[in-house]
Structures are given as C-alpha cells and as structure tokens.
TORTORKE-159848 format. One record per residue: x, y, z of N, C-alpha, C, O in turn. Coordinates in steps of 0.1 Angstrom, whole numbers, plus 5000, padded with zeros to 4 digits. Last residue first. Layout:
REM TORTORKE-159848
<pt <X; Y; Z>; <X; Y; Z>; <X; Y; Z>; <X; Y; Z>>
...
This chain:
REM TORTORKE-159848
<pt <4120; 1763; 6964>; <4132; 1757; 6972>; <4143; 1752; 6959>; <4154; 1747; 6962>>
<pt <4092; 1786; 6976>; <4100; 1780; 6964>; <4116; 1776; 6970>; <4123; 1783; 6977>>
<pt <4059; 1790; 6985>; <4073; 1788; 6989>; <4080; 1783; 6978>; <4073; 1776; 6971>>
<pt <4028; 1809; 6996>; <4040; 1801; 6984>; <4054; 1797; 6992>; <4058; 1800; 7003>>
<pt <4015; 1820; 7015>; <4012; 1823; 7003>; <4016; 1814; 6994>; <4009; 1812; 6984>>
<pt <4005; 1809; 7047>; <4015; 1805; 7037>; <4010; 1810; 7022>; <4001; 1804; 7018>>
<pt <3989; 1832; 7071>; <3987; 1821; 7059>; <4001; 1819; 7049>; <4007; 1829; 7046>>
<pt <3985; 1850; 7088>; <3995; 1841; 7089>; <3998; 1828; 7081>; <4004; 1818; 7083>>
<pt <3971; 1872; 7086>; <3964; 1860; 7092>; <3976; 1849; 7094>; <3974; 1839; 7101>>
<pt <3986; 1892; 7077>; <3972; 1892; 7083>; <3967; 1884; 7089>; <3959; 1886; 7098>>
<pt <4010; 1885; 7068>; <4010; 1891; 7081>; <3996; 1893; 7085>; <3994; 1897; 7097>>
<pt <4016; 1856; 7045>; <4007; 1870; 7051>; <4007; 1874; 7062>; <4005; 1864; 7069>>
<pt <4047; 1849; 7036>; <4039; 1848; 7046>; <4029; 1861; 7045>; <4033; 1873; 7044>>
<pt <4067; 1830; 7015>; <4060; 1843; 7014>; <4048; 1841; 7026>; <4040; 1831; 7025>>
<pt <4100; 1818; 7015>; <4087; 1817; 7019>; <4080; 1826; 7021>; <4085; 1834; 7029>>
<pt <4125; 1800; 6996>; <4119; 1814; 7001>; <4105; 1813; 7002>; <4097; 1809; 6993>>
<pt <4151; 1776; 7009>; <4139; 1779; 7006>; <4135; 1795; 7010>; <4138; 1802; 7019>>
<pt <4175; 1751; 7004>; <4172; 1765; 7007>; <4157; 1768; 7001>; <4153; 1764; 6990>>
<pt <4192; 1722; 7016>; <4179; 1729; 7007>; <4175; 1743; 7013>; <4173; 1746; 7025>>
<pt <4220; 1703; 7012>; <4213; 1714; 7018>; <4198; 1718; 7009>; <4197; 1716; 6997>>
<pt <4240; 1677; 7024>; <4228; 1680; 7016>; <4220; 1693; 7023>; <4216; 1694; 7034>>
<pt <4271; 1660; 7028>; <4263; 1672; 7032>; <4253; 1675; 7022>; <4257; 1675; 7010>>
<pt <4290; 1632; 7036>; <4279; 1637; 7025>; <4272; 1649; 7034>; <4269; 1647; 7046>>
<pt <4319; 1610; 7037>; <4310; 1618; 7044>; <4304; 1627; 7035>; <4311; 1630; 7025>>
<pt <4316; 1575; 7036>; <4319; 1586; 7028>; <4313; 1597; 7033>; <4300; 1595; 7034>>
<pt <4331; 1546; 7046>; <4324; 1555; 7051>; <4329; 1569; 7042>; <4341; 1574; 7042>>
<pt <4339; 1511; 7036>; <4341; 1524; 7036>; <4330; 1536; 7040>; <4319; 1534; 7036>>
<pt <4321; 1489; 7036>; <4333; 1490; 7046>; <4336; 1502; 7044>; <4337; 1507; 7056>>
<pt <4299; 1482; 7017>; <4299; 1480; 7031>; <4311; 1479; 7040>; <4312; 1470; 7049>>
<pt <4303; 1501; 6996>; <4309; 1487; 6994>; <4311; 1479; 7009>; <4320; 1472; 7012>>
<pt <4302; 1528; 7018>; <4303; 1523; 7005>; <4310; 1511; 7006>; <4320; 1509; 7013>>
<pt <4277; 1544; 7036>; <4284; 1532; 7037>; <4287; 1526; 7023>; <4278; 1520; 7017>>
<pt <4277; 1579; 7043>; <4272; 1568; 7033>; <4282; 1556; 7037>; <4293; 1558; 7040>>
<pt <4269; 1605; 7068>; <4278; 1595; 7058>; <4271; 1585; 7052>; <4260; 1582; 7057>>
<pt <4259; 1638; 7073>; <4259; 1622; 7075>; <4268; 1620; 7068>; <4276; 1628; 7062>>
<pt <4236; 1662; 7073>; <4250; 1658; 7075>; <4253; 1646; 7080>; <4249; 1644; 7091>>
<pt <4214; 1689; 7058>; <4218; 1675; 7066>; <4232; 1669; 7062>; <4238; 1671; 7052>>
<pt <4194; 1715; 7065>; <4211; 1711; 7063>; <4211; 1695; 7068>; <4208; 1691; 7079>>
<pt <4174; 1742; 7052>; <4176; 1728; 7059>; <4189; 1721; 7054>; <4193; 1720; 7043>>
<pt <4166; 1772; 7059>; <4177; 1766; 7052>; <4176; 1750; 7061>; <4178; 1748; 7073>>
<pt <4144; 1799; 7047>; <4146; 1786; 7055>; <4158; 1776; 7046>; <4159; 1774; 7034>>
<pt <4132; 1834; 7051>; <4143; 1824; 7041>; <4143; 1811; 7052>; <4144; 1813; 7064>>
<pt <4103; 1849; 7042>; <4112; 1842; 7052>; <4121; 1835; 7044>; <4119; 1830; 7033>>
<pt <4085; 1880; 7039>; <4092; 1870; 7033>; <4102; 1862; 7043>; <4109; 1868; 7051>>
<pt <4050; 1887; 7041>; <4065; 1885; 7050>; <4074; 1876; 7043>; <4070; 1865; 7040>>
<pt <4027; 1908; 7021>; <4036; 1894; 7026>; <4047; 1898; 7035>; <4052; 1909; 7037>>
<pt <3995; 1916; 7027>; <4011; 1921; 7030>; <4019; 1907; 7029>; <4017; 1897; 7037>>
<pt <3967; 1916; 7010>; <3976; 1908; 7015>; <3990; 1913; 7017>; <3996; 1914; 7006>>
<pt <3942; 1944; 7019>; <3952; 1938; 7010>; <3961; 1928; 7014>; <3964; 1930; 7026>>
<pt <3930; 1956; 7039>; <3921; 1948; 7033>; <3930; 1937; 7023>; <3927; 1926; 7019>>
<pt <3948; 1987; 7034>; <3937; 1977; 7044>; <3930; 1968; 7033>; <3925; 1971; 7022>>
<pt <3966; 2002; 7026>; <3964; 1986; 7024>; <3956; 1978; 7031>; <3956; 1966; 7033>>
<pt <3958; 2028; 7032>; <3954; 2024; 7019>; <3956; 2011; 7016>; <3951; 2007; 7006>>
<pt <3964; 2028; 7059>; <3950; 2027; 7055>; <3949; 2023; 7041>; <3940; 2016; 7038>>
<pt <3994; 2011; 7070>; <3988; 2020; 7063>; <3974; 2020; 7061>; <3970; 2008; 7060>>
<pt <4004; 1992; 7085>; <3999; 2003; 7092>; <3993; 2014; 7085>; <3988; 2023; 7090>>
<pt <4016; 1974; 7069>; <4007; 1971; 7078>; <3999; 1983; 7085>; <3987; 1982; 7088>>
<pt <4035; 1990; 7056>; <4023; 1985; 7048>; <4011; 1978; 7058>; <3999; 1978; 7054>>
<pt <4055; 1995; 7075>; <4045; 2007; 7073>; <4035; 2000; 7061>; <4026; 2007; 7058>>
<pt <4061; 1969; 7081>; <4055; 1976; 7089>; <4046; 1989; 7086>; <4035; 1993; 7091>>
<pt <4074; 1964; 7054>; <4062; 1958; 7058>; <4055; 1962; 7070>; <4043; 1960; 7070>>
<pt <4094; 1985; 7058>; <4083; 1980; 7045>; <4072; 1975; 7050>; <4061; 1981; 7049>>
<pt <4108; 1978; 7080>; <4103; 1989; 7081>; <4092; 1990; 7068>; <4081; 1996; 7070>>
<pt <4103; 1941; 7092>; <4110; 1953; 7086>; <4102; 1967; 7082>; <4090; 1966; 7081>>
<pt <4093; 1935; 7126>; <4090; 1936; 7111>; <4099; 1942; 7104>; <4105; 1951; 7111>>
<pt <4111; 1921; 7153>; <4106; 1929; 7147>; <4103; 1928; 7130>; <4111; 1921; 7123>>
<pt <4098; 1890; 7170>; <4109; 1899; 7162>; <4102; 1911; 7154>; <4091; 1910; 7150>>
<pt <4090; 1865; 7192>; <4086; 1877; 7185>; <4101; 1883; 7180>; <4113; 1880; 7185>>
<pt <4104; 1832; 7183>; <4100; 1841; 7195>; <4096; 1855; 7183>; <4099; 1856; 7171>>
<pt <4089; 1803; 7170>; <4097; 1815; 7167>; <4092; 1826; 7176>; <4080; 1830; 7176>>
<pt <4087; 1767; 7179>; <4084; 1780; 7179>; <4093; 1794; 7179>; <4103; 1795; 7186>>
<pt <4088; 1742; 7156>; <4095; 1748; 7164>; <4090; 1763; 7167>; <4089; 1770; 7158>>
<pt <4088; 1712; 7141>; <4074; 1720; 7144>; <4087; 1728; 7154>; <4095; 1720; 7160>>
<pt <4091; 1686; 7112>; <4098; 1696; 7124>; <4090; 1708; 7128>; <4086; 1714; 7118>>
<pt <4093; 1655; 7100>; <4086; 1668; 7101>; <4094; 1676; 7115>; <4101; 1671; 7124>>
<pt <4101; 1637; 7073>; <4107; 1640; 7086>; <4095; 1652; 7088>; <4088; 1657; 7079>>
<pt <4105; 1604; 7056>; <4096; 1615; 7059>; <4098; 1624; 7074>; <4097; 1618; 7085>>
<pt <4127; 1585; 7032>; <4121; 1588; 7047>; <4116; 1605; 7051>; <4122; 1616; 7048>>
<pt <4131; 1561; 7010>; <4127; 1578; 7012>; <4122; 1578; 7027>; <4113; 1571; 7032>>
<pt <4157; 1540; 6998>; <4145; 1543; 7006>; <4144; 1559; 7008>; <4153; 1568; 7008>>
<pt <4184; 1534; 6988>; <4171; 1535; 6978>; <4158; 1540; 6983>; <4149; 1544; 6976>>
<pt <4189; 1520; 7019>; <4197; 1523; 7004>; <4181; 1524; 6996>; <4171; 1517; 6998>>
<pt <4175; 1536; 7047>; <4181; 1525; 7041>; <4185; 1527; 7026>; <4182; 1538; 7022>>
<pt <4187; 1561; 7069>; <4180; 1559; 7059>; <4186; 1547; 7050>; <4197; 1547; 7047>>
<pt <4187; 1570; 7104>; <4191; 1561; 7093>; <4184; 1559; 7083>; <4172; 1555; 7086>>
<pt <4194; 1598; 7124>; <4188; 1586; 7121>; <4195; 1580; 7108>; <4206; 1584; 7103>>
<pt <4189; 1626; 7149>; <4197; 1618; 7138>; <4189; 1606; 7134>; <4178; 1603; 7139>>
<pt <4169; 1654; 7146>; <4172; 1644; 7153>; <4181; 1633; 7145>; <4177; 1632; 7133>>
<pt <4178; 1688; 7139>; <4170; 1674; 7132>; <4176; 1662; 7139>; <4189; 1661; 7138>>
<pt <4176; 1715; 7158>; <4184; 1705; 7154>; <4176; 1691; 7150>; <4169; 1686; 7158>>
<pt <4164; 1750; 7148>; <4164; 1737; 7155>; <4171; 1725; 7148>; <4173; 1725; 7136>>
<pt <4159; 1784; 7151>; <4166; 1773; 7147>; <4163; 1760; 7154>; <4160; 1760; 7166>>
<pt <4150; 1817; 7140>; <4143; 1803; 7144>; <4154; 1793; 7142>; <4160; 1794; 7131>>
<pt <4160; 1840; 7131>; <4149; 1840; 7139>; <4143; 1829; 7145>; <4133; 1829; 7152>>
<pt <4189; 1855; 7119>; <4182; 1841; 7123>; <4171; 1846; 7134>; <4173; 1853; 7143>>
<pt <4187; 1879; 7091>; <4189; 1875; 7104>; <4180; 1863; 7109>; <4168; 1861; 7106>>
<pt <4179; 1886; 7068>; <4191; 1882; 7069>; <4196; 1880; 7084>; <4208; 1878; 7088>>
<pt <4152; 1889; 7068>; <4158; 1900; 7066>; <4173; 1899; 7070>; <4179; 1908; 7075>>
<pt <4149; 1860; 7087>; <4142; 1870; 7082>; <4150; 1882; 7080>; <4155; 1886; 7090>>
<pt <4154; 1823; 7086>; <4161; 1839; 7085>; <4150; 1847; 7080>; <4143; 1844; 7071>>
<pt <4157; 1792; 7101>; <4147; 1803; 7097>; <4154; 1817; 7098>; <4158; 1822; 7109>>
<pt <4172; 1762; 7099>; <4176; 1775; 7103>; <4164; 1783; 7094>; <4162; 1781; 7082>>
<pt <4179; 1729; 7111>; <4167; 1739; 7104>; <4168; 1751; 7106>; <4163; 1754; 7118>>
<pt <4202; 1701; 7107>; <4196; 1714; 7113>; <4186; 1721; 7104>; <4185; 1719; 7092>>
<pt <4222; 1676; 7118>; <4216; 1681; 7109>; <4205; 1692; 7117>; <4200; 1692; 7129>>
<pt <4238; 1656; 7131>; <4246; 1671; 7131>; <4236; 1681; 7121>; <4241; 1691; 7117>>
<pt <4233; 1631; 7109>; <4236; 1636; 7121>; <4240; 1650; 7123>; <4247; 1654; 7114>>
<pt <4226; 1601; 7091>; <4226; 1617; 7092>; <4225; 1621; 7106>; <4217; 1616; 7113>>
<pt <4232; 1575; 7072>; <4236; 1581; 7086>; <4235; 1594; 7086>; <4245; 1599; 7082>>
<pt <4222; 1555; 7045>; <4228; 1569; 7048>; <4222; 1571; 7062>; <4210; 1570; 7064>>
<pt <4233; 1521; 7033>; <4224; 1531; 7040>; <4232; 1544; 7043>; <4244; 1544; 7045>>
<pt <4240; 1520; 6997>; <4243; 1519; 7011>; <4235; 1528; 7021>; <4231; 1539; 7018>>
<pt <4235; 1530; 6972>; <4232; 1516; 6975>; <4237; 1509; 6991>; <4238; 1497; 6994>>
<pt <4215; 1561; 6973>; <4231; 1553; 6974>; <4226; 1538; 6973>; <4214; 1535; 6973>>
<pt <4197; 1580; 6977>; <4198; 1572; 6962>; <4210; 1566; 6960>; <4216; 1565; 6950>>
<pt <4173; 1585; 7000>; <4190; 1583; 6998>; <4191; 1573; 6983>; <4185; 1562; 6980>>
<pt <4150; 1614; 7002>; <4157; 1601; 6996>; <4170; 1600; 6995>; <4178; 1609; 6992>>
<pt <4131; 1629; 7025>; <4145; 1627; 7019>; <4145; 1614; 7016>; <4141; 1605; 7023>>
<pt <4108; 1653; 7027>; <4109; 1640; 7023>; <4125; 1639; 7019>; <4130; 1647; 7012>>
<pt <4090; 1674; 7051>; <4099; 1670; 7041>; <4103; 1657; 7040>; <4102; 1649; 7049>>
<pt <4074; 1700; 7066>; <4071; 1685; 7064>; <4083; 1685; 7048>; <4083; 1693; 7039>>
<pt <4075; 1721; 7096>; <4081; 1719; 7082>; <4077; 1702; 7081>; <4078; 1694; 7090>>
<pt <4064; 1750; 7109>; <4061; 1733; 7111>; <4065; 1733; 7095>; <4060; 1740; 7085>>
<pt <4064; 1775; 7136>; <4066; 1772; 7122>; <4066; 1756; 7122>; <4067; 1749; 7132>>
<pt <4045; 1798; 7152>; <4049; 1785; 7152>; <4053; 1780; 7141>; <4043; 1780; 7133>>
<pt <4052; 1836; 7158>; <4044; 1824; 7155>; <4052; 1810; 7156>; <4063; 1810; 7160>>
<pt <4051; 1867; 7161>; <4056; 1857; 7164>; <4047; 1843; 7160>; <4034; 1843; 7159>>
<pt <4062; 1903; 7152>; <4050; 1890; 7152>; <4058; 1875; 7157>; <4070; 1874; 7155>>
<pt <4058; 1939; 7154>; <4065; 1927; 7158>; <4054; 1914; 7156>; <4042; 1915; 7159>>
<pt <4043; 1960; 7146>; <4058; 1960; 7144>; <4066; 1948; 7148>; <4078; 1946; 7145>>
<pt <4014; 1966; 7150>; <4020; 1958; 7136>; <4039; 1959; 7134>; <4045; 1959; 7123>>
<pt <4001; 1972; 7169>; <4010; 1983; 7161>; <4015; 1977; 7148>; <4020; 1983; 7138>>
<pt <3994; 1950; 7179>; <3984; 1959; 7176>; <3990; 1968; 7167>; <3983; 1973; 7157>>
<pt <4014; 1919; 7167>; <4010; 1932; 7176>; <4001; 1940; 7172>; <3998; 1938; 7160>>
<pt <4005; 1890; 7157>; <4010; 1906; 7153>; <4010; 1913; 7162>; <3998; 1912; 7167>>
<pt <4008; 1854; 7156>; <4003; 1866; 7161>; <4010; 1879; 7157>; <4022; 1879; 7154>>
<pt <4001; 1821; 7147>; <4004; 1835; 7143>; <3996; 1847; 7147>; <3984; 1850; 7145>>
<pt <4000; 1785; 7143>; <3998; 1798; 7150>; <4006; 1809; 7148>; <4018; 1807; 7147>>
<pt <4010; 1769; 7121>; <3998; 1767; 7128>; <3995; 1778; 7139>; <3984; 1777; 7144>>
<pt <4020; 1778; 7092>; <4021; 1782; 7106>; <4008; 1781; 7111>; <3998; 1788; 7109>>
<pt <4037; 1754; 7070>; <4028; 1761; 7074>; <4029; 1766; 7087>; <4037; 1760; 7095>>
<pt <4048; 1735; 7043>; <4050; 1744; 7054>; <4041; 1753; 7055>; <4036; 1759; 7045>>
<pt <4055; 1703; 7026>; <4045; 1713; 7030>; <4051; 1722; 7042>; <4058; 1717; 7051>>
<pt <4076; 1691; 7012>; <4063; 1686; 7009>; <4054; 1699; 7014>; <4046; 1705; 7007>>
<pt <4108; 1694; 7000>; <4100; 1703; 7008>; <4084; 1696; 7004>; <4081; 1696; 6992>>
<pt <4131; 1670; 6995>; <4120; 1678; 6989>; <4111; 1680; 7000>; <4107; 1671; 7008>>
<pt <4164; 1662; 6991>; <4155; 1669; 7000>; <4142; 1674; 6991>; <4143; 1681; 6982>>
<pt <4186; 1635; 6984>; <4176; 1645; 6976>; <4164; 1650; 6988>; <4156; 1641; 6993>>
<pt <4218; 1630; 6993>; <4203; 1627; 6994>; <4197; 1637; 6989>; <4202; 1648; 6989>>
<pt <4245; 1626; 6967>; <4238; 1633; 6980>; <4223; 1631; 6981>; <4216; 1629; 6971>>
<pt <4263; 1595; 6966>; <4257; 1608; 6959>; <4250; 1612; 6972>; <4249; 1607; 6983>>
<pt <4293; 1576; 6958>; <4284; 1584; 6971>; <4275; 1595; 6962>; <4280; 1603; 6953>>
<pt <4294; 1551; 6935>; <4297; 1562; 6938>; <4288; 1569; 6949>; <4276; 1566; 6949>>
<pt <4283; 1526; 6927>; <4285; 1528; 6942>; <4293; 1541; 6946>; <4299; 1543; 6957>>
<pt <4280; 1523; 6900>; <4270; 1518; 6911>; <4274; 1523; 6923>; <4264; 1526; 6930>>
<pt <4300; 1539; 6885>; <4285; 1537; 6881>; <4275; 1532; 6891>; <4263; 1537; 6892>>
<pt <4320; 1539; 6901>; <4315; 1551; 6897>; <4302; 1549; 6889>; <4295; 1559; 6887>>
<pt <4328; 1511; 6905>; <4325; 1520; 6918>; <4320; 1534; 6913>; <4315; 1540; 6922>>
<pt <4327; 1501; 6880>; <4317; 1497; 6889>; <4316; 1506; 6897>; <4305; 1510; 6899>>
<pt <4350; 1515; 6872>; <4341; 1514; 6863>; <4327; 1509; 6871>; <4317; 1514; 6867>>
<pt <4372; 1504; 6887>; <4368; 1521; 6890>; <4354; 1520; 6883>; <4345; 1525; 6890>>
<pt <4373; 1477; 6883>; <4367; 1482; 6897>; <4363; 1494; 6896>; <4352; 1498; 6901>>
<pt <4383; 1477; 6859>; <4369; 1471; 6861>; <4362; 1477; 6874>; <4350; 1480; 6876>>
<pt <4407; 1488; 6863>; <4399; 1497; 6854>; <4382; 1491; 6857>; <4371; 1497; 6858>>
<pt <4415; 1466; 6877>; <4413; 1481; 6887>; <4406; 1489; 6879>; <4400; 1498; 6885>>
<pt <4418; 1446; 6858>; <4408; 1443; 6870>; <4406; 1458; 6877>; <4395; 1460; 6882>>
<pt <4437; 1456; 6843>; <4425; 1454; 6837>; <4415; 1453; 6846>; <4404; 1457; 6844>>
<pt <4459; 1456; 6857>; <4456; 1468; 6854>; <4439; 1467; 6849>; <4431; 1476; 6851>>
<pt <4463; 1429; 6862>; <4455; 1438; 6873>; <4451; 1452; 6871>; <4443; 1459; 6878>>
<pt <4468; 1422; 6837>; <4459; 1415; 6842>; <4450; 1424; 6855>; <4438; 1426; 6857>>
<pt <4494; 1435; 6834>; <4482; 1436; 6827>; <4468; 1433; 6829>; <4458; 1439; 6824>>
<pt <4508; 1418; 6853>; <4504; 1436; 6854>; <4494; 1439; 6845>; <4484; 1446; 6848>>
<pt <4507; 1392; 6843>; <4502; 1397; 6857>; <4499; 1412; 6855>; <4488; 1416; 6857>>
<pt <4523; 1397; 6818>; <4512; 1394; 6818>; <4501; 1399; 6830>; <4491; 1406; 6829>>
<pt <4547; 1407; 6829>; <4539; 1415; 6820>; <4525; 1410; 6821>; <4516; 1417; 6823>>
<pt <4553; 1381; 6844>; <4550; 1395; 6852>; <4546; 1404; 6842>; <4538; 1411; 6848>>
<pt <4556; 1364; 6825>; <4548; 1363; 6834>; <4544; 1376; 6842>; <4532; 1379; 6844>>
<pt <4581; 1374; 6810>; <4566; 1374; 6803>; <4558; 1373; 6815>; <4552; 1384; 6817>>
<pt <4599; 1373; 6831>; <4596; 1387; 6827>; <4583; 1386; 6819>; <4575; 1395; 6820>>
<pt <4602; 1344; 6832>; <4597; 1353; 6842>; <4591; 1367; 6840>; <4580; 1372; 6845>>
<pt <4613; 1339; 6806>; <4598; 1335; 6811>; <4592; 1343; 6821>; <4581; 1348; 6821>>
<pt <4635; 1351; 6805>; <4626; 1356; 6799>; <4610; 1351; 6800>; <4600; 1356; 6797>>
<pt <4646; 1335; 6824>; <4646; 1348; 6828>; <4635; 1355; 6819>; <4628; 1364; 6823>>
<pt <4649; 1308; 6813>; <4640; 1309; 6826>; <4639; 1328; 6828>; <4629; 1331; 6834>>
<pt <4643; 1301; 6779>; <4650; 1310; 6789>; <4643; 1311; 6802>; <4631; 1315; 6801>>
<pt <4640; 1267; 6772>; <4632; 1282; 6772>; <4643; 1288; 6782>; <4649; 1281; 6790>>
<pt <4662; 1250; 6753>; <4655; 1251; 6763>; <4650; 1266; 6766>; <4657; 1275; 6762>>
<pt <4656; 1248; 6714>; <4664; 1251; 6728>; <4655; 1254; 6738>; <4644; 1258; 6736>>
<pt <4649; 1216; 6699>; <4643; 1228; 6703>; <4654; 1234; 6715>; <4659; 1226; 6723>>
<pt <4672; 1200; 6675>; <4662; 1199; 6689>; <4662; 1213; 6693>; <4671; 1221; 6691>>
<pt <4669; 1193; 6641>; <4674; 1204; 6651>; <4665; 1202; 6663>; <4653; 1201; 6662>>
<pt <4671; 1160; 6629>; <4659; 1170; 6631>; <4666; 1183; 6643>; <4666; 1179; 6655>>
<pt <4695; 1149; 6609>; <4689; 1147; 6622>; <4681; 1161; 6623>; <4685; 1172; 6618>>
<pt <4708; 1131; 6585>; <4700; 1143; 6589>; <4695; 1141; 6602>; <4691; 1129; 6605>>
<pt <4741; 1114; 6590>; <4726; 1113; 6590>; <4718; 1124; 6592>; <4720; 1128; 6603>>
<pt <4773; 1129; 6574>; <4763; 1124; 6589>; <4750; 1122; 6583>; <4747; 1127; 6572>>
<pt <4784; 1119; 6546>; <4779; 1128; 6553>; <4770; 1123; 6564>; <4760; 1115; 6562>>
<pt <4816; 1098; 6544>; <4801; 1102; 6543>; <4793; 1110; 6551>; <4795; 1110; 6563>>
<pt <4846; 1117; 6538>; <4838; 1106; 6543>; <4823; 1108; 6543>; <4819; 1119; 6543>>
<pt <4858; 1114; 6503>; <4856; 1121; 6517>; <4849; 1113; 6526>; <4845; 1102; 6521>>
<pt <4889; 1091; 6499>; <4875; 1095; 6497>; <4871; 1105; 6506>; <4878; 1106; 6516>>
<pt <4925; 1101; 6495>; <4913; 1094; 6504>; <4899; 1100; 6500>; <4898; 1112; 6497>>
<pt <4943; 1103; 6468>; <4933; 1110; 6477>; <4921; 1103; 6481>; <4912; 1099; 6475>>
<pt <4956; 1081; 6458>; <4963; 1091; 6459>; <4956; 1102; 6466>; <4963; 1111; 6470>>
<pt <4954; 1050; 6472>; <4947; 1060; 6465>; <4953; 1073; 6466>; <4955; 1077; 6478>>
<pt <4978; 1021; 6471>; <4973; 1033; 6480>; <4965; 1043; 6470>; <4970; 1043; 6459>>
<pt <4965; 0991; 6453>; <4974; 1004; 6455>; <4968; 1013; 6464>; <4956; 1014; 6466>>
<pt <4964; 0957; 6464>; <4958; 0974; 6463>; <4966; 0982; 6465>; <4974; 0983; 6475>>
<pt <4981; 0935; 6442>; <4980; 0942; 6458>; <4973; 0954; 6452>; <4975; 0960; 6442>>
<pt <4963; 0914; 6424>; <4974; 0925; 6424>; <4970; 0931; 6439>; <4960; 0932; 6445>>
<pt <4958; 0881; 6426>; <4952; 0894; 6424>; <4965; 0902; 6431>; <4973; 0899; 6439>>
<pt <4971; 0852; 6409>; <4972; 0860; 6422>; <4965; 0876; 6417>; <4966; 0881; 6406>>
<pt <4950; 0827; 6398>; <4958; 0838; 6396>; <4960; 0848; 6407>; <4951; 0852; 6415>>
<pt <4953; 0797; 6403>; <4946; 0807; 6408>; <4953; 0819; 6405>; <4963; 0820; 6411>>
<pt <4953; 0763; 6392>; <4956; 0776; 6390>; <4947; 0787; 6392>; <4937; 0789; 6385>>
<pt <4946; 0732; 6411>; <4941; 0743; 6401>; <4950; 0758; 6405>; <4954; 0762; 6416>>
<pt <4975; 0710; 6407>; <4963; 0718; 6414>; <4959; 0732; 6408>; <4966; 0739; 6401>>
<pt <4975; 0683; 6384>; <4981; 0695; 6391>; <4968; 0705; 6401>; <4956; 0705; 6400>>
<pt <4975; 0650; 6393>; <4967; 0660; 6389>; <4973; 0673; 6396>; <4975; 0674; 6408>>
<pt <4998; 0626; 6383>; <4992; 0635; 6394>; <4987; 0648; 6388>; <4993; 0655; 6379>>
<pt <4999; 0595; 6364>; <5002; 0612; 6364>; <4995; 0619; 6376>; <4984; 0615; 6379>>
<pt <5011; 0568; 6375>; <4998; 0575; 6375>; <5000; 0590; 6376>; <5003; 0595; 6387>>
<pt <5035; 0546; 6365>; <5031; 0558; 6375>; <5018; 0564; 6371>; <5018; 0565; 6358>>
<pt <5031; 0511; 6360>; <5031; 0525; 6353>; <5027; 0534; 6364>; <5017; 0531; 6372>>
<pt <5049; 0487; 6377>; <5036; 0495; 6374>; <5038; 0507; 6369>; <5047; 0514; 6374>>
<pt <5063; 0458; 6374>; <5066; 0474; 6374>; <5052; 0480; 6370>; <5046; 0477; 6360>>
<pt <5072; 0432; 6400>; <5066; 0438; 6390>; <5066; 0455; 6386>; <5069; 0463; 6395>>
<pt <5104; 0427; 6414>; <5088; 0433; 6414>; <5084; 0437; 6404>; <5090; 0446; 6398>>
<pt <5121; 0399; 6408>; <5118; 0413; 6404>; <5105; 0417; 6406>; <5095; 0410; 6402>>
<pt <5127; 0372; 6404>; <5122; 0379; 6415>; <5125; 0394; 6418>; <5130; 0398; 6428>>
<pt <5132; 0363; 6380>; <5141; 0370; 6387>; <5139; 0376; 6400>; <5147; 0383; 6405>>
<pt <5108; 0348; 6374>; <5118; 0342; 6378>; <5128; 0351; 6386>; <5131; 0348; 6397>>
<pt <5074; 0361; 6383>; <5087; 0358; 6373>; <5097; 0353; 6382>; <5096; 0352; 6394>>
<pt <5054; 0361; 6405>; <5056; 0355; 6394>; <5066; 0352; 6387>; <5068; 0340; 6384>>
<pt <5062; 0366; 6439>; <5062; 0371; 6426>; <5063; 0361; 6417>; <5070; 0351; 6420>>
<pt <5054; 0371; 6471>; <5056; 0361; 6463>; <5055; 0372; 6450>; <5048; 0382; 6449>>
<pt <5062; 0377; 6504>; <5057; 0382; 6490>; <5063; 0371; 6483>; <5072; 0363; 6486>>
C-alpha cells in the first residue's frame, strides 16, 4: 500500500454516522381481566323429533283394527237381516173339492175323497227343502183323514204347486147335522158340514250357501161342505 504523504500515515476519513434503528414503542403486556367474558351462545339448532314409542304404536294399531272389525260385523248383520234372514214359506190354498161323496140313507155317516191344490212360495235367497210335511183333516175335533206330503225342493224366490188327494173313511156326523139331514123341515135346504184342514210344511233353508236353518210353515183352513151332494160351499184359511 502506498500513501501520498511523507510520514507514511494512513489518510484519515471521517466516520459516517450510523443510522439508528427505528424506535418501536413497547406494547404494554395484557392485563388479566377481572371477570372472564361469558362464552358465546351455542348455535341455534332445531329440536330433533322424538322417536315414536313402539308400545303406543302397537296400542293404536290394535284400537284401529278393533274398530274396523266391529264395523265389518255390523255391516254383515245388516246384510244378513235384510237379505239373508230365513223367512217362512207362504202357503196359498188355491182349490179344495170332494170328487166323490156319499152319505148313508139314514144320514148318520159319510165318506168321500178329499182333493187339495196349493201353491208354496219360497221367499228366501236360498233353496227350501221340505220333508216330514203332512196334511190333516179334522171333523168335530177328531182326525178323519191324514196324508204325508212328498219331500222336495223349492228354488230361491220360486213357487211350487202341489196337489194332494186321499180317501176319507166313513165317519159319523154330528148330532146337529144328522138331525138336520133327517128333518123333513130341512128338505131341499143345503145343510153344511164343517171340516178343518191343517197343512204343515217342515224343512230347512240354506243360508249363505253354508248354513241350514230349520223352518216350519202351517196353514189352517175351515171348509163348509154340503151333505146333500158333497159340494164345497166355501173355505177360509
């Protein structure tokens, strides 16, 4: 190194002032809060629905099922009593006559043949089967004739016509009719003989194509007969 002056001293350079670092004021230390602030409220949430109680659901189902069954039973009863309730067959006597008739000369006994024509209507919705049916003829409270009616079937809502004919054996007339027949004052007059007839039908009706219901139907008639010729003057049933 070479210097320009003679004393061989290094040249003197003035010192450049050093810049001071920027001054940052010191922040005071945070002081503890005397009362801590309350925590923030939790976010609003919609309440979740409670799960259904299985016992309560079962009870409700049982109640609904019971009400439904009661309703069905009521409907069935209404249908049964309005449409399928068993009804008694209707017996209509259409004609009664005595094809043959004879009376003894002294007017004490008579015998004849009895004929009956009847119509039987089945008002039910099932067929009617009749059996053990009979026709009974009475005079003065005593039975003078009897006949079994053959068994058969009558369809639903249909009418069946039957005819019954049987012979009546000789039987004595009552004292009143006998005296009238032998009295000269009654000559030429019609003297009635009153008979009682009972037609009984016994059978069963098929209800709802499953059940059989026992049914009995009876028709009682009073018949006025002339003992002079055996003609039927009239009958009332």
